[in-house]
NUMARKE-394166 format. One record per residue: y, x, z of N, C-alpha, C in turn. Coordinates in steps of 0.001 Angstrom, whole numbers, padded with zeros to 6 digits, always signed. Example, Ala and Ser with C-alpha at 12.3 -4.5 7.8 and 13.67 -1.06 7.14 Angstrom:
-005690+013190+007800-004500+012300+007800-003300+013200+007800
-002250+012850+007080-001060+013670+007140+000030+012900+007870
// end
This chain:
-001212-022705+012800-000461-021756+011416-001816-021320+010910
-001794-021847+009450-002613-021427+008371-002200-020472+007404
-003211-019482+007093-002909-018557+006380-003817-018520+005057
-003338-018006+004036-004104-017670+002894-004127-016248+002655
-004893-015416+002648-005014-014260+002464-005678-013928+000867
-004884-013091+000164-005695-012610-001354-005889-011270-001092
-006897-011041-002104-007544-009445-001817-008193-009314-000581
-009103-010094-000078-009754-009919+001076-010683-009017+001164
-011150-008722+000069-012513-007845+000033-011815-006272-000164
-010704-006179-000634-010383-004970-000797-009879-003965+000585
-009711-002916+000151-009092-002064+001477-008377-002635+002577
-007179-002815+002009-006424-003184+003145-006760-004607+003420
-007077-005520+002330-007249-007069+002945-008442-006701+003805
-009576-006230+003765-010717-006475+004751-010424-005891+005888
-009352-004814+006039-009345-004406+007256-008424-005231+008003
-007543-006042+007178-006665-007263+008073-007613-008355+008347
-008368-008864+007433-009466-009875+007986-010050-009444+009264
-010627-008266+009280-011493-007973+010251-010528-008002+011676
-009263-007932+011536-008397-007599+012620-008095-009054+013286
-008253-010303+012441-008208-011302+013205-009403-011787+014343
-008662-012511+015413-009337-012865+016301-010177-014167+015773
-009638-014856+014849-010444-015983+014481-010302-016162+012951
-011293-016772+012305-010797-017249+011025-011059-018779+010767
-010502-019499+011809-010787-020820+011574-009432-021377+010922
-008512-020981+010894-007302-021342+010008-006691-020409+009190
-007864-020085+008396-007776-018550+007226-008461-018972+006148
-007377-019331+004956-008165-019587+003758-008335-017824+002975
-009107-018100+001928-009234-016680+001373-009232-017001-000331
-008536-015875-000904-008613-015897-002544-008777-014706-003031
-009859-014508-003815-010607-013245-004180-011693-013099-005233
-012127-012151-005417-013093-012046-006723-014289-011852-006082
-015019-012121-005030-015960-012314-004464-016173-013236-003545
-017549-013763-003175-017868-014792-002350-017842-014312-000911
-017036-014687-000005-017041-014114+001472-018413-014884+002009
-018549-014195+003611-019563-014943+004019-019095-015339+005800
-017782-015090+005811-017356-015413+006665-016160-016372+007179
-016187-017359+005633-015009-018383+005722-015659-019377+005054
-015190-020431+005425-015734-021900+004480-014762-022041+003475
-013777-021752+003794-012733-022183+002803-011860-021220+001734
-012520-020805+000219-012288-019691-000387-012148-020473-001714
-011704-019350-002462-011470-019465-004125-011992-017951-004740
-013092-018093-005461-013557-016910-005910-012471-017050-007422
-011432-016396-007532-010745-016295-008688-009817-015335-008834
-009504-015009-010293-008628-013911-010385-007132-014134-010211
-006316-013508-010096-004844-013277-009671-004249-013198-011380
-003577-014492-011881-003155-014080-013187-002217-015378-013493
-001650-015498-014707-000598-016639-015004-001226-018147-015024
-002621-017957-014873-002653-019727-015276-003677-020258-014338
-004481-019269-013289-005418-019637-012127-004926-021180-011562
-005548-022002-011307-004851-023217-010327-005376-022816-008923
-004563-022627-007633-004843-022486-006523-004833-023246-005632
-004931-024514-006217-005163-025854-005098-005713-026032-004137
-007249-025596-004788-008087-025569-003235-007825-024852-002226
-006862-023777-002312-007174-022573-001016-005668-022794-000685
-004446-023249-001277-003072-023303-001265-002699-024541-000145
-003411-025491-000339-003261-026974+000192-002877-026853+001942
-002023-027080+002664-001515-027179+003697-001538-025692+004588
-001239-024594+003585-001332-023303+004062+000198-023176+004346
+000431-022436+005646+001699-022248+006094+002162-020933+005472
+001186-019912+005853+001732-018403+004982+000856-017953+004198
+001623-017343+003216+000529-016637+002083+000630-015206+002091
-000586-014293+002482-000298-013238+002734-001045-012589+001253
-000152-011942+000495-000407-011485-000986-000670-010016-001093
-001642-009731-000973-002583-008157-000846-003149-007897-002542
-003651-009149-003007-004637-008611-003965-003435-007845-005307
-003887-007069-006007-003132-006217-007082-004184-005397-008061
-003642-005561-009237-004238-004349-010063-003911-003157-009762
-004307-002226-009103-003894-000816-008860-004069+000143-009689
-003829+001366-009582-003713+002518-010395-005178+002704-010840
-005240+002715-012256-006629+003023-012778-006511+004282-013401
-008036+005010-013176-008210+006458-013645-008678+006037-015172
-007916+006864-016078-008401+006920-017563-008574+005144-017996
-007274+004689-017569-007157+003304-017942-007436+003003-019505
-008299+002023-019890-008596+001892-020946-008007+000624-021658
-007093+000446-021105-006238-000988-021612-005395-000823-022853
-005287-001740-023725-004664-001400-024949-003055-001171-024500
-002639-002090-023609-001397-001813-023266-001218-001712-021425
-001203-000716-021149-001291-000779-019760-000448-001657-018621
+000892-001483-019303+001739-002132-018646+001659-003648-018688
+001155-004588-019825+001054-005803-019764-000120-006044-018901
-001303-005112-018863-002351-005361-017929-001682-005412-016609
-000989-004658-016244-000527-004646-014765+000369-005862-014546
+001092-006247-015452+002064-007432-015446+001473-008624-015333
+000207-008681-016051-000782-009877-015996-000954-010624-014711
-001273-009164-013950-001810-009781-012267-000783-009329-011391
-000070-008212-011409+001054-008113-010465+002292-008615-010727
+002728-009213-011922+003954-009949-011769+003859-011552-012231
+002943-011560-013513+002944-013235-014019+001816-014005-012933
+000952-013041-012230-000074-013544-011405+000645-013914-010133
+001259-012966-009570+002234-013169-008175+002989-014301-008624
+003839-014378-009407+004649-015531-009830+004024-016905-009974
+002704-016767-010422+002344-018272-010677+001397-018599-009167
+001054-017969-008453+000664-017954-006926+002106-018914-006248
+003087-017435-006190+004024-018110-005376+004804-019519-006043
+004567-019742-007132+005165-021109-007556+004207-022330-007005
+003006-021936-006952+001948-022981-006389+002156-023072-005074
+002385-022067-004178+003191-021946-003071+004305-022903-002708
+004966-022749-003568+006240-023330-003254+005989-025019-003329
+005355-025260-004379+004988-026689-004500+003712-027193-003471
+003155-026241-002635+002360-026742-001575+002734-026733-000402
+004294-026472-000299+005141-026435+000772+005000-025057+001628
+004329-024100+001298+003909-022752+002067+005890-022435+002591
+005325-022128+003964+006793-021464+004292+007122-020424+004183
+006515-019195+004284+006518-017923+003688+005614-017196+003053
+006063-016332+002011+005144-015411+001159+005426-014313+001550
+004473-013474+001960+004244-011944+002413+003685-011222+001109
+004613-010379+000301+003934-009859-000849+003831-008158-000546
+002768-007764-000234+002332-006356-000169+002598-005715-001664
+003887-004858-001780+004043-004288-002838+003675-002785-002631
+004911-001944-002965+004447-000488-003094+005743+000324-003249
+005686+001552-002546+006804+002595-002821+007271+003037-004264
+005921+002746-005002+006419+003122-006096+007376+002324-007038
+007522+001272-006175+009297+000690-006725+010341+001454-006692
+010417+002176-005649+011414+003158-005618+011394+004295-006268
+009889+004932-006898+009829+006266-007557+008734+006746-007164
+008579+007951-007397+007730+008901-007210+007568+010011-006437
+009054+010414-006161+009106+011610-005321+010653+011778-005030
+010734+012319-003693+012242+012475-002943+012149+013914-002744
+013575+014458-002520+013627+015561-002155+013526+015396-000737
+013522+016758-000133+013067+017200+001228+014453+016488+002162
+014072+015727+003108+014986+015246+003998+016042+014398+003163
+015622+013675+002242+016304+012465+001470+015279+011458+001107
+014811+010744+002003+013705+009732+001945+014449+008694+001351
+013511+007742+000598+013854+006864+000096+013887+005701+001179
+015066+004916+000781+015660+003782+002062+015630+002461+001461
+015550+001166+002041+015490+000223+001617+016609-000143+000841
+017420+000247+000933+018990-000049-000017+018794+000674-001299
+017862+001624-001425+017961+002330-002611+017732+001391-004184
+018268+001670-005251+017792+001092-006281+016574+001418-006856
+015804+000467-007100+014573+000708-007766+014540+001540-009008
+013708+002459-008936+013570+003090-010118+012001+003660-010470
+011072+002718-010629+009738+002900-010994+009741+003642-012030
+008282+004403-012146+008279+005484-013185+006852+005299-013594
+005954+004454-013335+004946+004212-014256+004795+002496-014421
+003558+001973-015109+003344+000840-015148+003322+000000-014036
+002331+000679-012835+002064-000298-011752+003365-000338-010895
+003840+000455-011148+005359+000497-010169+006439-000517-010967
+006432-000723-012155+007113-001496-012918+006672-003013-012545
+005386-003159-012678+004845-004336-012429+005170-004930-011198
+005175-004091-010128+005726-004355-008707+007217-004685-008763
+007664-003995-009022+009286-003993-009135+009573-005504-009817
+009329-005813-010880+009354-007164-011413+008714-008459-010766
+007559-008123-010344+007377-009135-009096+007970-009338-007908
+008665-008232-007477+009545-008155-005968+011007-009133-006475
+011294-008504-008011+012800-009162-008204+012612-010913-008577
+011154-011072-009229+011285-012673-009547+011053-013524-007894
+010095-012980-007063+010240-013651-005984+011394-013816-005116
+012168-012599-005069+013321-012750-004310+014305-014054-005052
+013997-014046-006394+014706-015035-007058+014364-016598-006640
+012961-016654-006366+012202-018108-006211+012730-018193-005015
+012525-017076-003945+013205-017592-002447+014449-017809-002856
+015615-017359-003103+017127-018359-003201+016904-019551-003879
+015914-019886-004791+016116-021426-005434+015426-022376-004445
+014529-021739-003683+013542-022772-002801+013853-022542-001353
+012995-023466-000621+012967-023138+000644+012036-022068+001224
+011083-021481+000354+009927-020691+000911+010689-018989+000963
+010350-018804+002192+010953-017485+002502+009763-016448+002225
+010568-015206+001541+009820-014075+000910+010109-012960+001792
+009024-012248+001847+008932-010731+002806+008018-009944+001866
+008910-008750+001736+008307-008039+000741+007975-006374+001572
+006513-006043+001421+006228-004683+002251+005986-003760+001364
+006682-002529+001280+006275-001233+000678+005450-000438+001049
+004430-000246+001149+003643+001146+001524+003537+002218+000634
+003509+003452+001339+003140+004502+000198+001589+004748+000396
+000916+005774+000480-000123+005607+000561-001084+005291+001597
-001983+004697+001418-002618+003705+002627-004088+004303+003144
-004432+004990+004065-005581+005576+004484-006335+004783+005934
-007174+005418+006051-008156+004815+006944-009733+004544+006733
-010715+004206+007780-011669+004340+007426-012109+003218+006104
-012724+003940+005326-013225+003216+004167-012149+003702+002831
-011063+004454+003066-010161+005028+002193-011115+005918+000907
-010590+005563-000279-011160+006146-001370-010096+007167-002227
-010417+007436-003631-009919+008113-004140-009459+009297-003892
-008217+010191-003802-007829+011271-003823-007856+012080-002013
-007309+010810-001511-007609+011041-000024-008876+011426+000591
-010087+010694+000041-011060+010839+000382-011737+012208-000204
-011498+012275-001222-012103+013786-001773-011627+014545-001374
-010242+014567-000864-009845+015887-000120-010608+016103+001216
-010477+015067+002055-011271+014826+003379-012551+015329+003207
-013345+015167+002040-014745+015471+001945-014692+016830+001823
-013553+017527+000835-013870+018917+000631-013348+019698+002101
-012529+019581+002766-012202+020111+003857-013343+019988+004667
-014173+018793+004806-015180+018813+005918-016477+019639+005512
-016177+020299+004431-017477+021283+003857-016808+022344+004456
-015911+022506+005004-015394+024025+005946-015271+025327+005053
-014975+024984+003867-014507+025819+003112-013435+026471+002765
-012885+027662+002418-011783+027715+002354-010905+027413+001309
-009705+027027+001255-009140+026146+000311-007424+026529+000451
-006880+026474-000813-005853+027153-001147-004562+026502-000796
-004531+025958+000221-003097+025101+000693-002190+025146+001588
-002507+026398+002420-001648+027039+003440-000017+027163+003182
+000173+027491+001969+001406+027612+001348+002346+026381+000908
+001785+025578+001093+002407+024215+000501+002428+023503+002237
+003694+024188+002358+003837+023638+003859+005334+023388+004072
+006193+023420+002757+007672+023007+002689+007977+021661+002216
+006777+020855+001868+006740+019471+001599+006983+018702+002345
+007323+017320+002173+006865+016179+003382+006732+015019+002676
+005405+014461+003131+005061+013092+002824+004755+012299+003565
+005386+010905+003216+004850+009833+004444+003344+009201+003999
+002576+008897+004862+001784+008059+004823+001541+007057+005744
+000760+005890+005359+000721+004344+006652-000818+004343+006548
-001144+004379+007787-002565+004134+008283-002758+002722+007711
-004071+002402+007614-004298+000899+007279-003957+000071+008560
-004006+000524+009804-004114-000201+010973-002782-000357+011345
-001963+000802+011011-000239+000321+011080+000259-000718+010350
-000195-000632+008818+000208-001702+007957-000375-003125+008353
-001625-003124+008593-001995-004223+009177-001297-005039+010256
-000769-004106+011269-000113-004505+012571+001382-005117+011850
+001986-004328+010930+003273-004921+010271+003375-005959+009469
+002125-006258+008656+001865-007551+008134+001848-008806+009068
+001250-008308+010152+001057-009543+011356+002156-009942+012271
+003427-008771+011989+004582-009153+012371+005170-009808+011953
+005306-009547+010331+005883-010287+009556+005672-011781+009168
+004256-012312+009543+004017-013396+009607+004923-014558+010337
+005268-014073+011113+006251-015095+012054+007605-015187+012545
+007793-013349+012288+009114-012929+012858+010216-013545+012213
+011094-013975+012778+012216-014824+012267+013097-013866+011379
+013324-012620+011806+014058-011823+011173+013063-011131+009710
+012119-011633+009551+011658-010832+008474+011931-011414+007379
+012437-012689+007220+012681-013852+006440+013428-013300+005144
+013173-013157+003811+013919-012557+002856+014595-011270+002776
+013481-010491+003463+013722-009009+003531+012842-008340+002974
+012851-006880+002638+012172-006035+002224+012024-004982+003149
+010732-004535+003470+010548-003386+004858+009781-002268+003844
+010057-000816+004089+009556+000052+003978+008466+000507+005418
+007127+000808+004869+006166+001058+005881+005796+002603+005958
+005313+003118+006966+004843+004427+007255+004490+004492+008334
+004028+005731+008614+003211+006095+010153+004494+006461+010825
+005771+006982+010438+006896+007288+010846+006487+009096+011162
+005699+009404+010706+005621+010854+011096+004621+011729+009619
+005983+012254+008984+005607+013170+007663+004988+014392+007938
+004066+014434+006882+003044+015681+006938+003535+016564+005691
+003432+017735+005762+003341+019074+004577+001827+019021+004030
+001410+018983+002574+000194+019434+002370-000649+020083+003261
+000033+020936+003607-000791+022100+004634-000916+021439+005989
-000228+020491+006592-000165+020177+007978-001327+018683+007684
-001634+018494+006498-002385+017032+006028-003856+017869+006211
-004070+019168+005498-004962+019251+005526-005664+020250+006968
-004895+021011+007685-004858+021133+008839-005409+019986+009898
-004925+019181+009729-005094+017432+010705-006595+017224+010230
-006840+017070+008758-008357+016801+008238-009308+017649+008787
-008987+019089+008906-010103+019909+009428-010180+019427+011318
-009123+019176+011719-009292+019000+013220-009819+017813+013493
-009895+016627+012831-010576+015699+012969-011993+015718+013067
-012268+016819+012016-013825+016850+011447-014533+017828+012008
-013956+018433+012970-014570+019406+014077-014549+020893+013120
-013936+021098+012190-013901+022086+011404-012893+023150+011500
-013086+024443+011046-012019+025523+011132-011247+025309+009948
-009862+025498+010198-008743+025516+008912-008783+026665+008334
-009570+026773+007162-009677+028097+006578-008701+028320+005249
-007384+027302+005137-006640+027478+004145-005963+028445+004288
-006136+029108+002674-005778+030475+002109-004265+030002+001560
-003322+031491+001728-001938+031021+001412-001752+031701+000215
-002022+030520-000963-001973+030874-002401-000483+030359-002626
+000320+030988-003344+002108+030519-003323+001796+029273-004276
+003006+028510-004029+003034+027121-004633+003344+027291-006200
+004078+028741-006690+004334+028757-008097+002716+028993-008654
+001650+029206-008081+000519+029267-008979-000015+028179-009173
-000022+027034-008244-000141+025578-008626+000712+025070-009545
+002159+025366-009641+002732+024886-010660+002299+025590-012277
+002105+026862-012201+001700+027222-013426+000140+026686-014179
-000607+026865-012905-001827+026082-013347-001982+024445-013769
-000950+023909-013174-000609+022671-013651-000122+022606-015326
+001005+023406-015238+001315+023479-016824+000526+023808-017784
-000731+024651-017275-001447+025183-018506-002403+024276-018569
-002789+023488-017628-003975+022594-017802-003545+021108-018088
-002276+020887-018081-001388+019930-018370-001743+019020-017406
-001745+019060-016167-001950+018537-015065-000641+018698-013850
+000354+018461-014609+001796+018496-013579+002121+017788-012856
+001249+016401-013287+001743+015168-012333+000703+015328-011073
-000476+016022-011248-001338+015969-009993-000506+016730-009052
-000011+018455-009547+000297+019212-009089+001816+018708-008348
+002606+017866-009108+003579+017510-008412+003307+016652-007071
+002492+015852-006973+002038+015245-005791+001208+016128-004889
+000958+017154-005094+000268+017896-004111+001052+018729-003396
+002294+019338-004200+003171+020200-003823+004333+019550-003405
+004852+018061-004100+006076+018057-003827+006181+016807-002610
+007580+016277-002568+007729+015445-001153+007682+013883-001805
+007330+012919-000431+007538+011565-000637+007997+010867+000656
+009079+010711+000887+009355+010130+002222+010193+008986+002454
+009645+008237+003385+010190+006983+003429+010946+006816+004761
+011965+006300+005114+013257+005796+006046+012747+004307+006211
+012028+004472+007658+011526+003052+007992+012454+002542+008935
+013622+002913+009124+014895+002746+010223+014920+001163+010217
+015161+000877+008781+015470-000756+008739+014360-001452+009469
+012856-001362+009215+012005-002067+009406+011748-002151+010797
+011898-000618+011306+011691-000622+012670+012903-001561+013792
+014075-001440+013201+015517-001900+013836+015086-003414+013617
+014731-003794+012377+015015-005644+011831+013810-006275+012767
+012559-005537+013129+011568-006201+013602+011350-005961+015091
+011837-005196+015299+011497-004338+016427+010287-003826+016631
+010211-002792+015924+008554-002744+015644+008574-000986+015574
+007470-000613+016043+006987+001101+015725+005839+001034+015395
+005208+001807+014175+003927+001851+014195+003159+002088+015527
+002270+001280+016012+001474+001619+017206+000426+002654+017117
+000097+003245+015812-001124+003940+015806-000643+005262+015438
-001133+006179+016159-000656+007994+015478-001634+008278+014100
-001071+009398+013687-001728+009949+012383-002734+010273+012647
-003369+011059+013890-004261+011510+014262-005453+010509+014418
-005000+009300+014965-006132+008049+015096-006360+007851+013693
-005533+007668+012641-005527+007117+011258-006820+008120+010346
-006358+009305+010799-007377+010501+010319-008595+010660+010371
-008742+010319+011821-010064+010251+012922-010855+009452+012085
-010563+008154+012148-011358+006753+011287-011498+007012+009788
-010609+007915+008779-010661+008220+007790-011954+008878+007555
-012297+009985+008581-013324+010856+008435-014454+010191+008498
-014456+009172+008930-015989+008522+009244-016710+008052+008013
-018010+008541+007931-018950+008596+006543-019178+006964+006547
// end
């Protein structure tokens, strides 16, 4: 079985690539030249790129590449910038995959297709109607819809995976910043943020799920939510970050209303909502359909994420 992996140099893609026993039957598509594979294409994911060089004789496409959230996005029209890669680029790749006779197309999407937050004990389910709230989520939702339509019109099987925040060794952005802050052993004001629940997925569990979806017969034309199946409050997350780094948990009990007031005053309500709010996923459908459970614990993922 020959695979085509897009986004192989990114966080998830590089972990997936490193997990493979052999690269003999692997083609790569990305924005850098790999040193581990002879058959690759250095190219952008967009509406016009020709992928013939790497898609010929491929059985399964694992499409991980995406335009992700950009801080201080300078694009004149952020939604169109996201659509160019995540929607139009994905559909262009998928249509060429159909012509090349690809059997299965695995699309790593995002839980942002469902929305930005949930009420405690009311997690997102795979059957929920998509409600994306930002340009990135909209572009992923549109790609999913068009992929599923393409799957119905052709013989190519579509598999969609929606992960929440992905973490592990090499993670960046807010998770890495918080891990580094906790690692300094300083008192932090998070002990009272204990009534929210957030689903995360370690890159090791996500990679394992992608591998299962490569040839599982029941994965065809399905959408799967992905998580560690172990939700954490912000206070629990900080405590675990301290534990895996061998630091005392010096979190202070600052009331949640103080965070919300500060966010309102500073115009950072969206940041505070993510810190104090909930975002949970129900992965029952994933587990039952694929007979799969996350093989790695949350502590395993946090331990690896703490590596320098």
